N, C-alpha and C positions, 0 to 999 in steps of 0.2 A: 552674383550667386550667393545665396545665403548658406549658413552652416547646415540648415536642414536639407537643402538640395545636395550638399556634399555627402550627407549621410544616406539619404534615401535615393538619390539619383534624380534624373530629370523626370518630373512627373508627366510632362506632356509626351515624352517618348514612351514612358511606361504605359500611359493610357492608350496610345495608339497600338502598342504591342499586345496588351492584355485584352482590350475590348474591341478588337478588330471585327467589323461587321455587326456590331451591336448598336442599338439606338441610344443616344445620350439622353440624360434626364431633361435637358432643355428642349431637345428635339421632340421627346415624348410629350412634354407639357404643351408645346406649340401644336402638335398634332391633335391632342385632346381638345385644346381650345378651338381649333378649326372645326373639329367634328361637332362640337357643341353648337356651333352656329348653324349647322345644317339640320340638326335634329329637331323635330317638333313643329316645324312651320306648316306642313301639310295637315298634321293632326289639329293644330290650333285653328286653321281655316275651316276644317271639317266641323269642328265643335261649334264655331261661330255660325256656320251655315245651318247646322242642325238646330241651334238655339233660335235662329231667326225663323226657321220653318215651324218649330213648336209654337212660338209666339203667334205666328200667322194663323196656324190651325186653331189655336185657342180663341183667337179673335173671331174667326169664322163661326166657331161653335157657339160663342156667346150671343150671336145675333148680328143684326145690322149695325153698322157703325154710326148710323144717324137715327134720330127719332122721327117716326112718322108724324105728320101733322094731324091734329085731331079735328 
């Protein structure tokens, strides 16, 4: 036990007493990290699909993909 523990008391016990029911900083960081993995996947796929559709339509509007023989 260090001299600081003697002055301030047991910080683990104090933390469990004062912050009962609250999320810790490390738990919050882990939750945010997990949430970050779930967000944006569907939007990214939708954007890619829309870009493909736009390219396909522009190609159709430009005309045939081959040149007719003369």
